N, C-alpha and C positions, 0 to 999 in steps of 0.2 A: 591459557591466552592471558597475556599479560595486561594487567589493568593501564597501564600507561600506554598502550598501543590502542587499546579501547577507544580512550578519552583520549588521545590525540584526533583520533575520527571523528569523535562527536564535536569536535571543534572547529571543522571542515565547514567552509559555506561555498559554494559558488553561487556568486551572484547572477540573479535570472533577471532579462529585461523583460521577461513576460509573466508577470506576477499571476500567474496562472492561479495559484492559491489566496489571493485577495477577492479573483473575479467570482472563485468557485463559491465562496462562503454568502455571496447573495443571489446565487443561480437557486431557482425553485426547488423544491424538493418533491419529489415522484413516488407517488403512491401507485404499485401495482396489481393489478385484477389477478393474474398469476402468481402471487408471490408466493402461494402455497406450496410452489413445488422448491421452491429455497428453503434455508434455515432459517427458523424464526428465533432472532436473538432478544431476550428479553432485556426491558429497560433495567438498568440499574447504574450504579457507582463504581469507578474503578481509579485508581489512585495512578496516574502518569507519571513519567519521568521528571517531570516539573511541574509544579501547582502553584497555583499565583499566592501573592500574599496572603495570610487566612483563610486560604481555602485547603481542605483536607484533601477534597476528591473532585473528580468531574460526575458530571451527571449526564448518560446517553439515555435518549429515549427509546424504547424497544422500534427495532428494523428488523429486514429481511434480509438477507449476505446468501449468493450461490454458495451452495455445497463445496464446488470445485473451482480451480481456475479456468479462464476461458482457456480453451484448445484451440491449435491449430484450424482443424475442422472447421469450428464454430465461426474462428477469425476469416478462416476462407469463405466460409456461406455469407457475409456480412461485405466484404469486400465485392465478391461477384453481385450482388446486388445494391452495393453502393460503389461502383467505381473510380469516384474520387479519391477513395482509398486506398486504390490498390498502389502496389509500390513504383511503377513504371507513369503515376497520374499527381500523386498526392504532391500538395507545394509545397516549397521547400520551409516556408513558415509554419508550418505544423509538422515537420519532423527533419530529423536529421539524415546524412546519407545510409544511415546504416539503418534505414527501415528496412525491416522484413527480411535483412540481408541473408538470415539462414536459410532461406526457402529458395527451394530450385530455380523457380522463376516467378514471375507476379501473380498469374493466377493457379500456382502448382506448390502448395504446403509440403510435399514430401510424400512420401511411402506411407502406406495404413499405418505403420506404428509409428510416425512422424505425427499423426494427424490426432494422435492420444498425448502426445507434448502437449505442453501449457505455450502458450503464444508468448513470445517473446521480441525484442528489438522495435515493440511499438511505443509510440510519444503517448505523452499523456492526453495531447488531444482527440488521437486513436482510440486511445481506450476508453476516452467519454463516449465519442461519437457513438464506438461498437454499442456501450451500454444505455443511449439512450435511444439508439434504434430498437433497442428490448422493450423500451418503456422502464427503463430503470437508469442508475445512475451509479457513479463510485462511492462506497464507503468514504466516512471520514477517517480521518485519525483515529478518533475516539473511539470509533464505532471498531474500525478495524483491530485495533489495540483491546478494546474491552472481549471482541468474540476470540481473541487471540489467546488472552490470558486463561483461556478453557485448556486444560487436559481431558484425557477420555472419561474421567468421574467426577471433576471439581471445574464449577463454573471459574473461580478464580483460584489457578495453583501459582501465582507467582510468586509467594513466597516459600515455595516448595524448593528447597535446594536441589533437589533431585531433577526437580520440573525445568530450574534453571539450566542445569547443567546438561540436560538432555538438548535443550536447544541450541546452544553454544556449538554442542556436536552435530546437529544438525546442520546449523550453519557453514560451519565449516570441512561439514562433509561434500557438500554443491558440488557438483560439477563445475569444471571450466569450461566444459565445451558445451553440448547440449543436457539441457534439463533432461528427466526421466519424464514415465508417463504419469498422468495426472490420476490422483485416487490411492497412490502405493503409500501415503505415509497415514499418518496415524489419524483416527477421526476422531473429533472432541464430544463433548456433553450434550453439545448441539445438532452435530451429525456434521458438522464441516471438516473438511478432510485438507490438508496439503497447504495450511497457512503458515507454517514451517519447514524450512530445508530442502522446497524446491526450486521457488523462485523468492525474489522480493516483490512486493506488490505494489502497482498504483495506487494512491488515495486521492481524493477529492479534492481535500486544501494540502497536497503533500507541501509544497515551497509556501503557504501562507507566512512562515515567519522569516522569510528571508526580504527583509525591507530594510530602509534605513537606519541609520543607527540616529532615531529622532525622539520626540517627545515619548516613544513606547516607553523608554527605559523606565521614566518615573511612571509608566501606566499602573494600571491594575486589572484582573481579572485575564484573561487569553490574551492581551498584548503583553502584560508582564510576562506570563509564562513563557511565551515566543521569547519574549529578549531574551530572558537568562539564559534558554535552550540555546540559542544560535548565535549569540554575539559574545563568542569566545570565550563562554564561562565553564565550557567543561563540566567538571564534577560538581562545579561551586552552586550551592542551591539545589542540587538533584534531591528528590525524594528519598531515593535508595543508590548510593554511590556504586554498589554491587551489582549492579543489576544491567551486566556487560552486555546481555542479548538486546535490551532497551536501547545502550546508546549503541550500538551496531544499526540498528534500522532506523533512528532520526539521525542518523550519521550519511545513510545512506539516501534519506529522504534530502537530506540538505544537500546532497553532490549532485540534485539533479537538477534540469532547466525544462519545462513542459515541449520542448522538441527532441527531449533526451533521447535515444534509443539505443536500448543497454541490453547485451544479452542474457544478464540475470535478473530483467526484472518483468514481470507479466503481470495479469489484474484477474481481479473478477468482478462483478457487480452487486450491488445492493439497491433495494427500494424501501421505500415508507411501508408499514403498517395501516392498511384500513382500520378507522376506528370503529 
């Protein structure tokens, strides 16, 4: 994969009139009594693609994460109990026209084999509503990236060249039509599967960085990190310009709006752990 292609993707910004990420940062966090069925991700620090001036890493609190992406079967059960989120009933405000377009019908998610596929063509609004119905929430970017840094044997394999090459290979091998069944990808050290290679995944604050070119440019902390990442900075200031897989993930998030319905984007839910 040529670095120049990845860096060009990383500077792509599709402005969103719906600042879902900004709103989500103010959303209450959720603690789920049944989080024991989810994977427990211990709190820790990780070095994101971009860090604020003076910071070496970002601290992430412990949280719970679904072991697999949400499947068609699970989302079908959701729309059956929440009909406002059916394909034939959803308001245009909450999804583009391609919402659940790969389903045979509004109340039919396909064959038994299809039901094991991750649900895709769902908007951020729909993904967030599904998680809320389970008493959960979408993971933040930092939470997702912390969990996704793990290999089968290491909590942080991001500096392992073999692991990086493996992720790029998984990304490039993704199906351009229907994704495969969940549970076939590698299981990381936390017991989480399919974080790479099956579908891209929504995060709670996926586009919190898509903002006007205002005073954030001279700010610090999260605002400064966000500005450098998505204000056409490409590799300038990146913590590791050779981490092409991370550039691809961030570029994909930058290209989405809250209404987007993309055939390669699914999601999984997260939750806070009880203290």
